N, C-alpha and C positions, 0 to 999 in steps of 0.2 A: 102371511105377509101384511095383510091389512092391520092386524093387531100390532105387529112390529113397527109399521109405518106410523100408526097412531101414537104409539108410545114415543117414537122418535120426535114427532112434531110437538107432542105435549111437553116433552123435556125441553125442546128448543124454545117453545113459547115461554115456559117457566123461566129459563135462563135470560131471555130478553126482558121479561118483566122485572126480574131481580136486578139486572144491570141498570134498567131504567130507573128503578127505585133508588139504587145506589147513587146514580148520577144526579137524580133529583135532590136527594138528601145532601150530597156534596155541594151542589149549587146553592141550596138553601142555607147550608152552614156558612159557605163563603160569603153570601149576601149578608148574613147576620153579623159576620165579623168584619165586614168592610166598613171602614170609616174614612171619609175624605177630609183632609186637612189642608188649609191654605195659610201660608205664612206671608204677610205683607210687610215689606221692609225697604230700607235703603242700604247705605254702605256698611254700617255697623252690623246690621242683620245679615248682610251678604258674607261678612267675615265669619260670623258664627256658623252660618249655613255651610260654608266650606270647611269649617273646622281648622282655620288657619292655613288651608291648602291653597296655594296660588297656582299650582300646576294645571296646565290645560290638558284635559283628557277627552277622549272620544266618547261622548255620552249619547246614547239613543241615535247613533248614526251620524252625528254632527259634532263639530268641535265646540267645546264649552267648558265651563269650570265644574269640576267634579264636586258633588254635594256630599259632604261627610254626614250631614243629618239624614239625607235620603238613604245613604248606604247603611247607616245605623238602623233605620227602620226596615230595610230589606232583611237584615240579619235578625232583627227582633221578630218580624213576621214569620220567618222560617222556623225560628226556635220555639215560638209560642202559638203557632197555628192561627195567626191573625192576618188581616189584610188591610193594614193601615196605609193609606195612599197619601203621601204628603208632597205638596208642590209649593213653589214660591213665586212671588211676583213683586216687581217694583211698584210701590204705591205711595203717593201718586207718582205718575211718570213725569219726566222732564217736560214733555210736550203732550197736550197743550197746557196742563194745569200748572206745572212748575215744580221744582225739586224741593218741596216743603211737606213735611209730614208731622207737624206739631199738633197739639190738642185742637187749636183753632181749625186746622185743615180737615181733620177727621170730623169735627163738628159741622163744618161748612158742607162737606160732601155727604155725610151720612145723616145729619139731622136737618139742616136747613133745606136740603134737597132730597130728603129721604123718601118723598112720594114719587120721585122719578126713578127710572131704571139706571140712568147714568147722569153724571154731571161732569161736563168737560171731558168726556170720554172715560171717566173713572166710575167703576161700578158702585152703586149704593148698596146698602144692606138688603134692599128689596131684590136686588139681583144676586148678591153673594150668598146670603143666608140659605136660600133653598138649595143651593148647590153643595154646601159643605156642612159637615158635622161639627167642625171646629175651625174657627177663624182666629189667627194670631196676628196681633198688630203691635207696633212700637213707634217710638219717636227717635229722631236723630239727637246726638248729644248736645247740639245748640239749644235744645229745649231746657237745658239746665242753666243757660245764660240769663238768669232772672233779672228783671228790672223792677224798680220801685217807683212807679210813675202813674198817678191818676187813680180813679175809682174803678172797681171791677165792672166789666162790660162783656157779656157773653159773645158779642159780635166783634170784639177787638182782637187784633193779631198780636198785640203786645204780650211779651212773655212774662206776664204777671201771675203770681200765685192765685190771686182772686179771680182772674179770667180763666185760668186752668180749672179751678174748682167748678165754676159755672158750666164750662164746656164739658167737663167730665160728668157732671150730674145729668146734663142733657143727653150725652152719649149713653149713659147707663139706662136712661128711660127708653132710648131708641133700641138698644140691644135687648131689653126686656120684652120688646114686641115680638122677638123671634126666639121663643122659648125652646124650640126644637134644635136650635144651634147653640153650641157653646163658644165662648170667647175667652182667649188668653191674652192678657196684656202684660208687656214688660214694664217694670219700673224704669223711670227715665235714666238713660246712660249719663255717667258723670263726666266732668271736665277735669283736665289737668290743672295744677296750681298755676301754671304759666299762662293760662288763657282766661282765667276768671278771678273772682275775689272771694274772700271768706264769707261775706254776707250773702252773696248770690248762691254760693255753694251750699251754705247751711239752709237757705230757703228751699233749694231744690231737694235737699235731703228731707226736710220737713214735709214737703209736698209728697214725696215718695212714701213717707210714713203715714201720711193722711190717706193715701190711696190704699195702703195695706190694711190699716186699722179702722178706718171709718167709711171710705167709699165702697170698698169691696164688701158685699153682703153675703154671709154664709147661706147656702141653700139655693142660690139663684144660678143663672147660667153663665156667670162671669167669674174668671179666675185670674190670678196674678203670678207672674214669674219674677222674682226679686233679683233681676239682673244687676241693679245698682249696688246691692250689698256685695255681690261677688266681685265687682270691680273695685270697690272702695274698702272692703273688709270692715264695714261699719263706720267708715269716716265720711268726709264730705267731698273728697277728691278721688279720682281714679288713681290707684297706686302706680308709681313710675314704671314698675316692671310689667304692669298690665296694659300700658299704653304704647303706641307706636313711638312716640317721642315726647319731650317736654312741651312741645307746641302742637302736637297732633293727638287728639283724644280718641282716635280710633283704637279698638282693642288690638293688642299685639298678637302675632301668630301663636305664640306659646300660650297666651291666655285663652285664645279661641279654641285651641286644641284641648285645653283643660276643661272648659265649661260646656262645650257643645253636647257632650253626653248628659249633662245635668239638664240642659234644655230639652233633650229628647225624653228623659225620664219624667220631667214635669208634664210634657205633652201626654205621655202614656197615663200618668196619674189622673189627669183631667178626663181623658177618653174613657178610662175604666172606672170612673166614679169616685176617685179618691182625692179630687182636687181640693176639698176643704179640710182634709185631715192629714195629708202628707206635707213634708217640708216644702216651702214655697221657693226655695232655691234649687230644688231638685237633687239634693244630696241623699 
């Protein structure tokens, strides 16, 4: 009897140890494949996040807009044994900072006040970077409403190419301080012909080209998604079929449905170490 009991308890103990090891390895693998992603945006980004879907759905126990991007990643995780957790946030918020997310505003929050945890209730990189493996940010389409007035000044809100370049250089230096976090920047959204002029549109395109070809440095922790080229097909204005209307430069529902999977693919390429070698539009 003692012998049989000893064998029984030995087998039971062995099974417990095996199960514990399996759970440990599973938890370890899950931790290694978990990547947290934060998408900072306003209205244009919200449209891509929804994939053109304006239907209200019940998400996580409360009413809200269903995120096509989030759903895409749920499917990708399941098919590829990954745990990429993507979330989104209005940045900056309307209150107290104001509904402005242009190069100056990111410079003001992240660089000028980068030594603080928050500025006017908005998190700086000192707060954001330790929490996320990838931070995605963009500007609203009025960033392409370029003016030609005065000398470049890094502390100026004027939408001048010279100001943008100074602010981007400062932002790049700030992001380089957080080497364990990757950053993905959208090229500036374009405007329709009805709300801008050829000179401003061409200047905005040239700035986008500068971001891709000169500002972005291979081998660092910063990457680009060329959203502008998807909107314009290589021109200076958003194509009429890609905009809500002649006077509204927001992306159309059909365009958002078309490109949100490209956005998702670009995110995956960056997360998985292919950010410098894969197509920057996500094709």
